[in-house]
N, C-alpha and C positions, 0 to 999 in steps of 0.2 A: 359336154356340150348338149347331149340329149336332154339332161335335166334343165339346162338353161332354156332351151327352146320350148320345153313343155311349160315352164313357169310363165313364159311370156304369153302363152295361149290360154292360160287359166283366167277366168274373169275375176276381177278384184272387187266385185260389188256385194259379196256376201259379208254378213256381219252377225255377231252374236255377243251378248254380254258375258263377261267373265264372272262365273258364279262364285268363285272362291276369292274374289278380289277383296283386299282389305278396305276398299273405299266404300263409303256409305252410299254413294250414287253409283249405279251400274256403269261400267266402262264399256264403250263401244269399241271393241277390238276387231280389226279387219285382218283376216288371215290372207296371206299371199298364196296360200295353197288351199284347194277345196277339200283336201284330205285331212283337215284338222279334226282332232278327236276332242270330245267334251272334257271339261275339267272335272277331276275327281273331287267329291265333297270333303274328303279327309285332308285336303290341302296338298296332296302329292299330285302334281299336274303332269299329264301326258299331252303337252301342247304341240301344236304344229310349230315347226321351227320358224315360221314366218308370221307369227302373231305379234301384235304390238299394241301399245296404249296410244290410241290416236289423239286423245285429249292432250296428253303430254307432248306428243310430237307436234301438235298444233300450238303449243306454248301455254297451255293452261295448267294450273296446279290441280291437286287431287280433288278439291271440292269446287273449284271455280269461284270461290268467294274472294272478295278483295281483302287484302291483308290490312289489319289495323295499324295505325301509327304506333310506334313503340313508346311505351311510357318510361320516363326517367325514374330511377330508383331513389327513394328518400329514406334516410336513416337518421335516428337520433344520435347526435354527435356528443362527444365528451372530450374536452381539452386535456384532461389528465389521462392520456392514452399512451400505449406503446407506439413509438414512431421511429422509423429509420429510413434511410435512403439506401437502395441496393442496386448494384450494377448487374444488369442482365446481359450476359456476355454474348448475345447474338452477333455473329460476324467477327468475333475476336480472333478465331483461328483462321478463317477464310478471307477476312478483310473485304468481304463483298457488300457489307451493309453496315449501317451505323448501329452501335450498341444502344440498348435501351436502358433507362433508369426507372426503377420502381420507387415511388414515395409511398410508404406504407403507414396507415393508421388502423386502429382496431375496426373502425366503421367506414373507412374510406380507402380507396386505392387510386393513385395517379401514376400513369405511365408516360414517360417522355421518350418519344420516337417509337415508331412501329415499323421497323425495316423488315424485309423478307426474312422468314424463318422465326418470327416472334411466336406464332402459335405453336410451332413445333417445339421450340425451346420451352415454352410454358407447359406444354403437355408432359415433356420429359421431366421437368423439375417441379411438377405438381403445383404450379401457380395458377389458381383458378381465374379464368378470364371473366367469369360471371361476377367477380368481385370488383372489377374495374369500373370506376365512376367517370374518369376523365382521361383523355389521351391528348398530350401536347406535342406538337411538332416543332423542332428547332429550325428546320428548313422544310420546304415543301418540294420534295424531289423523290426520285425512285430509291435513293439511298436511305432516306429516313422514313418514307411512307409506303414502301413497296408491299408491306404486310398489312396495310390498312384495309384494302378491299376484302381480303379473306377474313380479317378480324371482325369487320362489320357484319359480314354474312353469317359468321359463326354466332355472334351475339344475337342476331336476328332470329336464329333458329333455336335458342335456348328457351325452354319452358313453353307454355301454351301460347303465349302472345309474343315471346321474344324479349330481349333486353336491349337497351340502347345506352350509349355513353355520350358525353359531350366531347367533341373533337375540336381542339383549338389549334390555330396556326396563323401565320401572317397572312396578309391579304391574298397571297398566291393560292391559299387553300380553296378559294372560290373556283379557281381554274381546275383544280384536282376534282372537286365535287362535280363540276359540270361534266368532266370526262367520265367519272365513275357512274354517272346516271345512265350511261348506255347499257350497263349490265348489272347494276345493283338496285334493288327495289328502293323506292323513295323513303319508305319507313326506316330503312337501315341507316339513313343519313340525315334524319330530321333534326338532329341536335348538333350539327356542325357549326362552329363559331370561328369567324375570321376577325382579325384586328389589324390596324395599321399603327403608325407611330403615335405616341402619346400626344394629346392636344397640349399638354404642359411639358415642355422639354426637360424640366428639372425633375419630373416625377415619372415613374414607370406606369404602364397601363395595367390597372388592376383587373384581373380576370375572375378570380375566386376569392371571396372574403367571408369566412364563417368563423365560428367560435373555436375552430381547431387550427386553421392555417389560412394565410393570405398568399396567393400566388399572383405575381405580377410579371409583365413582359417588357423587355427593352429591345426594340428592333434595331438591327444593324443593316443598313442598306448602302453599300458603297456606290459611288458614281458609276453609271453604266457606260461601258465603252461603246463605240460605234458598232462593233461586231455583235454586242449582246443587247443593244437597245430595244430590239423587238422581242426579247425573251424575258420571262419572269424567272422565278426559281432562284434568285440570287439573294433574297432577303433571309437573314438568319436572326435568331432570337437568343437573348440571355433571359433565362427564367429565374426569378427571385422567389424563393419559398421561405416565408417567415412564419414560424410557429407562434401560437398565441402565448402571451405572457402568463406565467403561473403565479398566482397570488401567494404572498408569504403566509406563514403559519399564524393562525389566530391565537393570541395570548389570552386565554380565558381568565387566568388569575389577575392579570393586569387590568383587564376590562372590568372585573368585578370589584377588586380591592382598591385600585388606584383611581379609576374613573367612575366608579359607582354605577355601572350598568348591570342590571340584574339579568339572570338567564331568561331567555325568551326570544321573541321575534326580532328584537333589536340586534341580537348576535348575528342572525342571518343577514340583516341589512348591512351591518358593518363588513361582513365577509363578502358581500356583493358590491362593496364600494360606496355605500350610502352613509351619510353622517346621521347621528342620532343625538337626542338630548339625554344627559345623565339622569338616572332615577334618584340619585342621592345628592347631586351637586348641581349648581346652576351654571352648567357649562355645556358646550357642544362637543361631542366626542367624534373625532374624525377617524376614518379607517386606518390612517397612518399611525394613529396613537396606539392601536391595539394589534396591528398586523405586523408580522415580520417583513423584512425586505422581500420584494417580488423577485422572482427568478425570470430574467428576460428569455423570451423564446428563442431557440436556436435558429440560425439562418443558413440556408443552403443556396448556392448559386450554381446553375447549370449553364455553361458557356459553350457556344458553338461558333467558332470562327473558322470557316473553311479555307479562307485565303488571307494573304497579307493585307489586302484591301479592306477586309472586314476588321482586321486588327486596328487599322487606323481609325475606323469608326468606333471601335471599342475604347480606344484611348481618349477619344473626345466626347464620349457619352456622359453628359452632365448628370443624368439620373443615377449613374453608378457611383458618383463621388461620395454620396452619403454613406455608402457601405464600405468604403476603402479604409478609413481611419478609425472607424468605430464611433464617429461623432453622433451624438444624439442616441447613444445606446445601440446603434446599428452595427453590431459586431458580427461579422460573418464567421461561422464555425467551419464550413466545408465548401470547397469549390470542386465541382465535377466538370472536368474539361472534356468536351466531346470533340474538340478540334483535333485535326490530324497532327501526328508527331512532327511533320515538316513545319508546322506553324508554331506549336508549343515549344519547340526547341530554338526558335529564333530569338535573338537578343531583345527585340522589341517586346515580344510576348512575355519573355522571362521578366523583363523589368516591370511589366504590368502585374504579373503574379506577385512580385515583391511588395506591392501595395497592400496585399493581404498577408502580411508576414506571420500573423498568429494563427492563420487558418490552416486546415488540412487540405492539401491539394491532391486530387485523384485524377490521374491522366487516363481517361477512358477512350481516347482515340485509338487508332490502329497502332498497336505496339508490337514489334517483331517478336518479343519474348513470349507472346501469347499464342504463337503459331505452332508450337511443338506438340501441344496436347489438344485433343478434340473437345469441342464444347458439347456436341451431341454424341454422348458416349454410347448410347444404346445402338444407334445405327453404325457407329464406328467399330464397335465390338463385333457386330455381325460382319461388317466389311472385312475386318482382319481375319475372322474365322474362314470366310469364303475365300479370301486370298490365300490362306494356308492350304485349304482343301484343293482349290483349282485356280492357280494363278493365271492359267491360260485364259479363262473367262473373267477373272477378277483380278486384274493387274494392280488395282489401287488398294492398298491395305487400310485406307481410312485414317492414316496418321501422316503428319508431315515428316518427311525425312530430315535427319539432323542438319544437313547442310543448308536448310532454309533458315535456320535459327542461329543468330550470332550469340552464342552462349556467354561470350565475354562481356556483353552489355546487359548486365542484370542490375536491377535497382537495389542498391545496398540497403535501402530502408525497409526491404521486405521482412527483415528479421527484427525490426523494431517492435517494442511492446505496443499492444493494442491501444493503450491510453495516450501514446505520444501524439501530440498535435504539432502543427507548424512544419510538417514534412510534405514532400512531394513523392508520391508513390505511383507506380503503374497499377492500373485497375486489374483485378482478377475476377473471374466469373463468380457471381453471387457474393462478392465482397460487400459488406455492410458498413454504414456509418450510423451508429445509434444516436438518435436525437432525444428520445425519452425512454426510460427514466433519465433524468438529468445526471444522476450519479454515475451512469454508465456512458456518458457522452464520449464518443470517440470511435475508433476503428474496431470492427468485429469480423474476424476471419473464420469464425466457427462454422459457417455455412459453405465455405469454399470447398468444392469437391476434391477428393484426393487425386493426384495425378495418375493418369492411366497410360501405360505404354503398351505397344504391340507385343512386347515380350511377355508382359503380364497376361494379356489376353490369350496368348498361345499356351502359356503354362496352365491356365485354367482349362483350356480346351483339351489338352492332352491328359489332364487329370480327370475331367468329366467323361471323355470319350476316348479311352486309350487306343481303340481300334482305328481312330481317325488317321493315324500315321500310316497304317497299312493301306487305307483307302486312298490316301494321297498318292501313294506309289502306284496303285492300280490305275488311277486317272492318268498319271504320266504315261503309262503304257499305251493308252488310247492314241497318243500322238506318235508313238514309236513303231506302231505296226505298219505293214504295207498299206498303201493307199487303196488297194482293191478289196481289202477286208472290211466289211461293214457288219453292223449288228443285225441286219435284216436283208431281205432281198430287194430293198429299195434301190432303184436305179439312180445313180448320181447324174444330175442334170448336166447337159453338155456345156452350159455356161460356166461350170466350175472346173472345166478342164484346164490344167496348168494355171489355175488362178493364183495371183500374187497376193501377198499379205498387205501390200500397200494399195490394193484396189479399193476396198470398202470395209468399214467396220461400223457396226451398230452399237452405240453406247446408250444404254437405258438409264437415264438420269433420274427418272421418277416413275414408280410402278404402282402407286397407290391411287385411290379414288377420293374425290370430294374435298378432303383437306389433308394437310401434312400430318403424319403421325410420328411416333418415336422411331419407327423402323423403315417407313417408306415415305418418300416425298411424292408430290403430285406429278402429273404426266409431263414428260419431256423425253424426246428421243433425238440424240445427236448422231447424224450420219457423217462419219468422217471419211472424206474422199482423199485424205492425205494431201499431197502436193497440189492437187487440183482445187481444193476448197472444201466446203462442208455445207450441210443442210441441217435444219432443225425442224422436227415435227412436234408441234405443241410446245408450250413454254410456260408451265405452271410456276407458281411462286417458289422461289428458292432455286431456280434452274442455274443461276450463276454460281451460287454456293456449291451446287453439286458438280459443276464443271471444275471448280477449284479443288474439290475433294478428289476428283478423278485425275486431273492433270497437274495439280499444283498451281501456285500463283502465276508464274510466268507462262506455264503451259496453257492455263485457262485463258489468259489474255490473247495468246496466239490463236486458240480455238475460236474466240469471239471475233478476232480480226478477220479470219478467213471465212466467216459465215457469208454466204452469198444469197441464200433464200431461207425464209422461215415460213413454214406452213402451219396454220392453225385450224383445227378441225371444227370447232364451234365456240359459241360465245360464253360458255360457262367458265367461271373464274379459275377453276382448278386446271384449266388448259391454256390460259394466256396471261395470268396475273404477273408472271415474271418477264413478260415481253418488253415492257418499257425499260426495265433495268438493263436488259441485254442490249437493246438498241442504243440507249444512252451511253453505255460503256463503249460500244463499238464506235460510235461517233467520236467519243473522246480519244480513243486509242488511235484512230485514223486521222485525227485533226492535223492538217498540214501535209498529209500524204495523199498523193493522187489515188483516188479510189472511186468506186461506183456505189450508190446507195444500196442498202440491203433491200431485197424484194420481199415484202410480206404478203402472203396469200392467205386469205381468211374470209369468214362470212362478212357480209356487208356491214353489219352492226359493229364489227371490230374497227372498221374504218372511221366510224363516228367517234369512237373512243380515242383512236390514235390522232385524228385531226384535232380533237379538243386538247389532248395531252401535249401536243407539240407547241401549244401556246406557253406551256410551262417549262419544257425541256427539249432541247434539240435531239431528234431521233434519226434524222438522215435516212429516210426510208421511202420506198415507192410501194404503193398498195395495189393489190389486184384481187378482185372478188373471186372466191372459189368457183363461182358459177362461170367465170371467164376461163377456167382451166379444165372444164369438162371435155369429154371427147368431142361433143358437138362444137364447142367453142374453138378447140384446136383445129377441127375440120374447117371452120369458117376462115381460119387464118390461111389455110391452104386452098381456099376457094370452094370448099365442099359445102353441101347443104344437107348433110345427113340429119335425120330426125332424132330428137332426144329420146332417151329410153322411155318406154311406155309407163314405167312406174310413176314418174313425176310429170307426165305430159298433160296436155290440156284435157280436162274432163276426168282425170284420174282422182282417186280419193285423196292423194297427197299433193294436189295441185297448189293448195294454200301454203304448203311448206316449201315448195321449190318452183320457181318461175324462171324461165329462160331469160337471161339478161341481154342487154346490148353489149356485145363483147368489146372490151377495151383493147383494140388491135395494137396500138403503139406499145402499151405496157406488155401485152402478150408477146409481141416480137422481141422486146427487151428480155423477157423471161426466157424465151427460146434461145437467145444468144448466151445468156448466163448459163443455162443448162448445158449448152454445147461446150462451153469453156470448162465445166466441171466434169464432163464425160457422161452426162445424163441425156438420154434420148427422149424420154417422156416423163412428165409430171402431170398426172391426170387426176383431177378430183371427181368423186362420184357421190351422189346423195345417199345418206344412210338414215336409219329410223331411230331418232333419239329426241330431238327437239327441233324447232324451226331452224333451218339453215345449218344442219349438221352434215358433215362430209367425212368420207374416207379418202385415201389417196394411193395412187400407184406411182412408184418411182422405178423407172427402167433404165438400166445403163446402156450405153451405146455398144455396138459390136466392137470387137477387138481382133487383132491378128495374132496367131500364135507364132512360135519360132519358125515354122515352115511356111508361113504365109496363109494359113487356113483361117477363114472367118469364124470366129466364135461368138455366139449370141451373148448379149449382155445379161446380167442377172436382173431379176424382177422382184421388187420388194413391195408389199402391200401393207398398209396400216389402216385398221378399221375405224379409228376414232372411237367414240362412244356410240353404241348401236345395239338394237335387236338384230338377230339374224335376218337377212333379207337377200333377195335374189341379186341385188346389185353387188354385194360382196362376193357371191359365188361367181358372177360374171367377171368382175374385176380381178379376181384371184386365180383365174384359169392358168394352170401351169406355172404359178409363181414360185420363185426360189424360196422366199420367206414371206409368211403372213404373220404380222404382229396384230393379234386380236385381243380386244378387251374380254376379260372373264371376271366380271365384278363379283358374281355370286357362285356359290357351290350349287351342285345340281339339285339338291333338295329345296332350294329357295327359288324355284321357278316363278312362283307367284310374285315375289318381289322384283325379280328380273323383268317380268311382264309389266308390272305397275310402273317401273321407273325406266323402261326402255333400255335395259342393259342385257347382257348375255350371261349365261351360265358357262361353266367350264366345258361341259360336253357340247353345248351348242356351238361354242367357238371352234372346238375341234372338228365338229361335223361340217362347219362351213369350209374349213381348209381341206378336209377329206373329199367333200363334194367337188371341189375345184381342182383336185389333183396337186395340191401344194406340196412341195418337198419338205419344208420345215415350218412348224407352227410355234410361235412364241406367245405365251399367254401373259397378259399384263393387266393393269388397272384393277387391282384387287381391292375389295371392300376393306376398310380399315378394321373390320371385326376380325380379320385374319392378320394378326400383327406381324408374324414372321414368315409363315409358310401357309398357303391356302389349302383347303381340303381338296384333294385330287384323287381320281381313280386311275391308277397306272395302266389298267387294261386297255384304255383307249389312247395311250400316249406314246405309241411306238415311234412317231415322228415329231414329238412335241416336247417343249421344255417350258418351265415357268421362269419368269423374269424376277430379278432382284435389282435393287438400286445399285448403280455403278457397274452392272454387268456389261462386259464388252465382248460382242460376238463378231469376230473377224469372219469375213465371208469364206476364208480358206478353212475355217474350223466347223463349218455347218455340218459336215459329215458326222462328226462325233457328238454334236450338241445333245440329241435325245439320250445318249448313253450316260450323261452326267446326272440326269434327274434322280436315279435311285440313291446317289451319294448325298444329294441334298437332304433326302429323308433320313439318312443316317446322321447327318449333322444336326438336324432338328428333331431327332427321334423323341426327345422328352418334352417337346413343345406342344402345348394344347392351345385350343382357341382361347385367347385371353380377351373375352368380350367384356368390355367396360360398358355397362348399361348407359351411362350418361353420354359417353363418347359416341356410341352407336346411335343413340337418340338424336344427338346433334347432327351426326352424319346424315341421318334420314331426313331430318327437318331442313337441313341445308340443301340437300338434293332437291327437295320440293320447292325451296325458295329460288333456286337457280333458274 
């Protein structure tokens, strides 16, 4: 408390440039303490814990220059190219999002659907996002487009000027673009293209037509019911991909001896389809005279029928009739069905499939057989290893248990030869259908990853680290010792007295920064209050998939159903891009059930996004500005007029970042009621130093009575969001039970932490220590630390590092720091695997956000 009072008395008007900044222009950093020491010229900084990059906090990038519109890539195309369609199995195991399909050519790439997790999938399977030219959406909703914001931001950060793709979708795409403008730079969306039904009903709408491929769209829009008449998002698309015809072989001998055409330019004209006069005879020589029969280009259909109503439109689509029977040479070679199994198994849909009796059918909707094995193997392998080492903190092994899979329903055609056509098979991850060379036309399973089971992972672990078995037994003993035995002289807070395991559990769904990686997803923390409900702090892309990996399919649905409040720290996409998917699913799960809307607390710019997005998809939520949940706003609810903290008050250096709002009292009263129902006494937002409208949050449980009627104070949890160290965190964290603090960079990278308004490991720990926090959990690690961050154990007596799917029960806080050394044993051979390209994208994306 002495530190806190002192900080408030220190003037905030001093400033000085950061000498070792990587920026060309000097940064004006304002120390919150007058005791700041100068930066060392060698780049090793001894900075004040309260320095920050004010330009970034005010919402400017590193140079302040406007970003240029991103240029489209142009490449020289060749119709005689390698070509295939490949299933990208995003969401196959978790069934949280639509799978994507890659249409590959040597000089072009097309992706159909960009659901959540697409970037993470492509990173693991080494599919270069920079090679993508076009993205097509079969529907515009969170299931098919949830990964689009992150994808656009990543492409905007590649290279010096960034890259851009054409994004195609039905007319609803305009609504999605309008919503995304709230947090994505205009340049990242400059090439979005929407389309409606074809002006000629008998013909599809042509979108792309070049010397390699023609891609057309057929829209399916069922009649809207009275319930859905005000909503969009119901239009689906059938995409027709027609490869160019390959000319037959030129018969040189026939041209020369039979038709009298001498070698020279006329040969080229004939091969290009032009007629010529014979050199030796008085005749016209036509290309058909000297060319072998042409090879028709393969045709692939991608079909998305989400409901039976869409199937009815599919059956009546006149523009599809020309592809059904092969009339006019339009013979379809492959159909990839993105429709759910509930639709594809219906008699009506099956009869439609029979119209394409000679084609290969690939069922790429959610199939139960794909749930047994993980699609993201790298993160699942780590989850299984952590589960073996410490199941108390890592109860989810990263693999679906066998009871979720009906092994008796396996597609018998999986063992068929690759060349067999005219079959219906279930899609598998990275399954290919080769289109060119024509001689190899058909299925190709050579890229399908081998199946990976948890038993295989554990065998590998015991072989690599034989001592891990002993370490596992040692960890078990931490839970078997008497409660009064601790690793240090730390006093156990009174709020943990006789605490029950069904009181509260912190589930860290995402612990990485900026963008998803192989091993860590982006920010999300699920606060499980068990029978009382749950809260969610931040909701980065892929949060729903992480819930399914932690709780299973049915368990994740229940976790979403009981969500009462979602709190978002700031507008950067890695903290909220998964929000629409969660809200849309909750709305769907609770349809027809008496319930209250979810309360979303976030920065005001998030409301603009959600309001715009609700024109596309029902979210069933009530919004409250973070500024309406500060200590001052709560006091106004009680009739108090306490002044706001001096840090962001009128006349302060940060006034432009934080302005006291008119409190939304009705919504605040509703939040107070909801918090009371879930056993939470306080949810208080406080401003932090990262970007405009960035916040941290305090969640404090209500008092409880023990077995003898004694009042026990409730636990107190603090989450920093993204921030530089600042007095507000110290004040908010006073005597907290748990502080979850971002630790983006290692201690040696203080200059980067200052430039980007993030914290280092030691700075995060110092914040907790200054506030007398009982336990500190470090999270939000830079993706340059793929598995375990660089840490100095000498400062971590009450601290632990977070991993994805880590579940910290409040009853286990006492032993939490003692597990840290065992993590280092598990990852003893892991070095920093810094991928230059990925780190560069990470940094550029941070600057773009």
